[in-house]
N, C-alpha and C positions, 0 to 999 in steps of 0.2 A: 504494500500500500504506500502511496505517496502523500506527503503532507499537503494540506490545503494550500492553495496558491495565494500570493499577495492580493490578487483581485478578489478571491473568495473571502479573504479576511476583511477587505474593505467593504464588501457587500453586507457584512455582519454589523457594520457601524450603524446602519439605518434599517436593520431587519424588522419586519412587522411582527407584532405580538398578537396572536389570536387566542391562545388558551389563557387561563388565569395564572400565568407564570411570568409576570413582569420582572420578578426577582432574577430569573434566568436570562431573559432576553436583554434586559438593561445591563446586567453584569457582563455578558458577552460583548455587548456594544461598548461598554466602558473599557474593556480590555483592548479593544482596537485603537484606543486613543493614547497608548503608550508603547514605546519600542519594546520593552520587555514583556508587556502584555501580548503584543502581536507575536513575539517569539514563543511564548507559552501556547498560544492558540495553534501555531504551526506545529509545535512539538506534540500537542495533546490530541490533535484531530488529523486523521489521515483517511484516505479513501481509495478504493479501486472501483472505478465506475460509480455506482450508486450504493455500494457497500462501504460502511464506515468502521473505523476504530476510534473510540473516544476514551481518552485516558483521564482518570481522576487521580491526582497525585497524593492525596492524603485522606484515606478512609480508615479511621482508627489507626493512623500511623503508617499505613501501607499504601503503595501505589497499585492501582488495578485498572485493567483495560476492559472495556465493554464493546463487543462487536455487534453491529447493527446491520441487518440485511435490508435490501431494497423493499422486500415484502413487508417488513416491519414498519418502515417509514410510510409505505403506501397505505398500510392498515391504520395509521394514526390519522384520523379524520376529525376535524373540528366539528363539534355539535353545539347548537345553541341551547338555551335553557329548556326548549321544548323537545330536545333530542333530534332536531332536524339536522342532517349532515350538510356542511358547507365545504365545497371543494375550492379552496382559496390558494393563491400563489405563495405558498409557504416556502421560506428559505430552506433549502435542503439540509444545510449544515445545522441550523437551529432545530429542525425536525429530528435529525439524528441525535443531537444532544438530549432532546426531550425523551426519545425512546431509551437512550442510555440511562437517563435519570430515573425513568420508570424501573429499569432493570436493577439499578443501584438500590432503590428503595424497597424492591422486593427482597433483596438479600440483606439490606441493612435498614429496616423500618425505623429505627431510632434516629436516622438522619433527617427525618421530618419531625420537627418539634411539635409537641402536643398542641400548642396554640394554633399551629397551621393545619391541624387535622379537623378543627371545628367546622370551618366552612364546607358546604357541599361542593363537590367537584366531580367531573367525569373521569379525569385522569389522575393517577397517584402523584405525578410530578407537579401538579398544580399546587400553588401556595407553599412558600417556604421563605426562609430569610436569606437575603443576598449574602450576608457574611458567612452563613452556613455553606451555601453553594460555592462561593469564591474560595474559601479555605480548602474545601475538598478538591476543587478543580485546579487551583494554582499551587497548592501545598504550602501557601504562606498565610499567616494570620493577618487579616486586614485591619486597618484602622477602623474603629467603630466609635461613633458618637451618638449616644442616646437610643440606639436600636432596641436594646432590651428594657429600656425604662418604661414605666407606665405613663410618663408624661407625654402628652400628644404633640408637643411642639418643642422647638429648640430654645425657647425663651430663657430657660434656666441655664442654658449652655451658650449664651450669646457670644461671650468672649472666645470660647473654644471654637465655635462655628466660624466666627470672623477670622480667626487665626488660620483655620483650614482653608477657607475661601481665598485668603490672601496668598497662602502658600501654593494653592493650585494656580492662581494668577501668575505667580513667579515661576512655577514649574508646570507649564501646560502639558508636558509629557506625563500625564497622570491618568489614573483610572478610578473614577469615583461614581457611586450611585447615591442618589438622594431619594428619600421616601416620605410618604404622608401617612397620617392616621386618619381618623374621621375628620373631614374637612368641610367647611361651610362656605367655601369660595367657589364661584362658578369656573374659575380658571384651573382648579386642581381636582383630580379624582381622589376618591377615598381609598385609603390603603393601597397606594400605587407607588411603583418605583420608576424613576427617571434616570437616565445616564446624564452625568454632568458634561456638557459639551464644551463650555468655555466659561472662564471667570475673568472679569476685569476689575481689579481693585481700585483703579483710578475713578471709574464711574460707579463703583460699588454695585455691579450687576453680575448676574449669573444666568447663563443660557442652559436650559435643560432640554433634553430631547425625549419626547414621549413616543415610545415604540408602539403604543396602542393606536394613537391618533396620527402617527407619522408626521409630527410637526414639532417645532421648537417653541419654547416659552421663555421669554426673558423677564427676569424679576430682579428686584433690588435685594441687597443683603437684608434690609429690614423686613421685607416681605417674606424672604426665605426663612428667617428666624421665627416669624409668626405662623408660617404655613407648613413648613417641613417638620417632620418628626425626627428623622435621623440622616446621618451621612455615613457611608461605608466605602472603603476602597483603599487604594495604594498610590503612592508616588512611585515613579519609575524605578528608583533605587530599591524600593521595598520588594520588587519582583525580580531582582537580579540574583 
């Protein structure tokens, strides 16, 4: 099997999210935004035609490969809440990772936190924490700010949030995901993950990419602290 190509990696940057797995799609999208993240993607994902090998570098301290066949990806079909199938232009690499994540959870069910098992879902890989996925996939513990807290916003972590935003601005070669809790703003989705596309500390703005809506959202630091619940990810050096 050959590693996925640079073009295939770039296509992951704006891949569409169909299932309830924003944690997965946003995390993969975030990894395309740093050199070492892209290196990990090339090392962890290989394919021969439509058959894939997906590597997770840290499952209970061990690396494990999951092999995904074309039939398995073809059989993964998005269903709406009424269980009507929708045949959508799904990114094949994302689809292979989703199938691999299903296989991983069948073997290691504890890798889906209890709180993520509460919502109803059609596929086992739906609903998880980005930090959980990223650590298994990259083998590196991510920076986490407020992800496990019961607090629904970053208001009590305003200084730490600003420090991270400023550092991303200074080090754009970074891979970060931001997420919401219950939200009462029309601009944000509830319990949703975005990849952080760009930060500008001079204008105090953050550009988020929404893989569900396939669009960008530019917000101020102040609004981010009021509306976002957590930040998870890596600076490029963290992934070396």
